[in-house]
N, C-alpha and C positions, 0 to 999 in steps of 0.2 A: 480485458479486455469488452465484455458485460455492461458491467457498470459507467465504460468510458464511452458507450453507444449511444447505451440512453441515456445518459445524463447529455450524452451532445448536442439529444433531442432537446431533452429538458432546455440547451442555450439556442438551441436555434429556435425554438419557438418565442422562447422567452423575447428574442429581439422582434418576436410581431408587434409589441407594448409600447409605448412611448418610453423613453428612458428620461428622466432630466438626471442634470449631474451627480446627485446624488446615487444613482446606484450605478452611473460608471463611475464617479469616488471610488465606489466600493467593489467594482470590481476588478477597478487597475487595484488596488492594496490587497485584498483578498490573494488575485493570481500573484505575486507578488511573495506575501509573509504564505500560500501553501507552497508553492515554488523552493523557496525558501526550507520549509520547515513543512511539510510531504513527503516534495522530489529531494533535493536534496539531506537532508534532513532526516527525517526519517525512512527512506529506501536509500538514498544512494551510501548514506552513511551508516545502517545500520541492520534494517532488515536484508533489502536484497543479499550483503557481504554474509550471515549465517545464512543467509534460507540456503544457496550456495555452498554457503560449506557442511549445508545438514544435508545435503542430495550428496556431496559425495564423501562425507559422512554414513548412509545409508547406501551409496554402494558399494563401499568396504563394508561392512558390516549387514549385510540384508535379511532380516526376516519374515516371518511372512504378511504381520501386521502391517508392521511398518511398510513397507512395498506396498499390501492391499492400499492402505492410507498414509502415502506417500507423500502428495498432498499436505494433508495435515499436521504431522509429523514433519517436513520441511517446512512451516511456517515454524511452528514451536507449539503447537498445537497438546501437543504429549511426549514424550522421553527426551523430554527437556529437561531442564535443573524448575527450580523449583523459585528459585528469582526469574528464570525467564516466564514457566509458566505464571504464575501472578502479575506479569506485564501485560501478559498478549491477549489473558482473557476480561485485565482490564481495557486494556486499548480496546478489542474487539465490543467490550460495554458501552464507550463510549462513544465511538464509532456508532453503534447506534441509536443510543438518545439523539447524538448529531442528524443522525439521516431520520429520526422524526419528525426532530425538530425543523429543518431546513423545510423537512416535505409540505411541515405545516403553511410556511410561505407563501402568498402571494408574488404573480407575475410580475415587477420585472425584477422581485428581490432573489427570490432560489434560483433566477439567471446566472444575475450577478454574482453568487455564493456559489455556482455551482462551476462556474468555468474557471473559476482557483483551482474545483475538486480534477475536474478534468486535465489542466495541468499538473497535478501535479500525482494523479495515477498515472498519467502516460507516460512522467518523469520513472517513477516507477516500475512500468513492466519493460518500457530499457534497458535502464541500471538493473531489474531481474536477471533478466536474461544474458546480459554483462559480464554478470558477473557467474551464472550458471557454463559461459558458455565456455570462460577462463576456469574453474572452478573446476568443470569434468571434461577439461583440454586439458597436455600434455604436460602439465610443470605445474608449481607446487601453488598449493593455496593458504596459505597460513591464517584462515580468521576460524579461531576461533568455533564449534559447530554449538555450543550451550548446550550437552548431553552430561546426563551426569553419572558419573565415575562409581563404575562397580568396586 
C-alpha cells in the first residue's frame, strides 16, 4: 500500500510535465502490460494464491519463528521449497534493479512507467486480500503452500 501511495505521488508529479505522444504511448502500453504481467499473471495467478495458502498452512502449523515473521513466511522468503526460494530471491533482486533504473529516469518517463506499476500493485493488493479471505474462510482452499516436506 505504501508503494502504491508513494508511486501515485510520482505519477501525479509527472503529470505536471509536458507529455508528448511518446510518453503517452509508453504509459498506455506499459499500463496494459503491467496489468497483465504483474497484476493478473504475477499476483492473481501465482503470488496471491500461494501467499494465502501459506497463511492457511501457518495457521494450521504455527511455530514461534514462522508466526513472528509471518509476512516473510507467507511471501516465501523462508520455509519454502528450494525452487520457490530461488524464485523469490531472484524476483526480489530483479525488482530492486528495476526500481533503481526507473528511479534514474527523468519525468515524464518515470511517471509513464510508474502508472503501470501502480496499476499492477493495486491489482495485487486486491487479489491478495481476496485470496487470503477465501483461504482463511470456512471452505476448502486447494492451493499448494510450497513448504518442504519433512
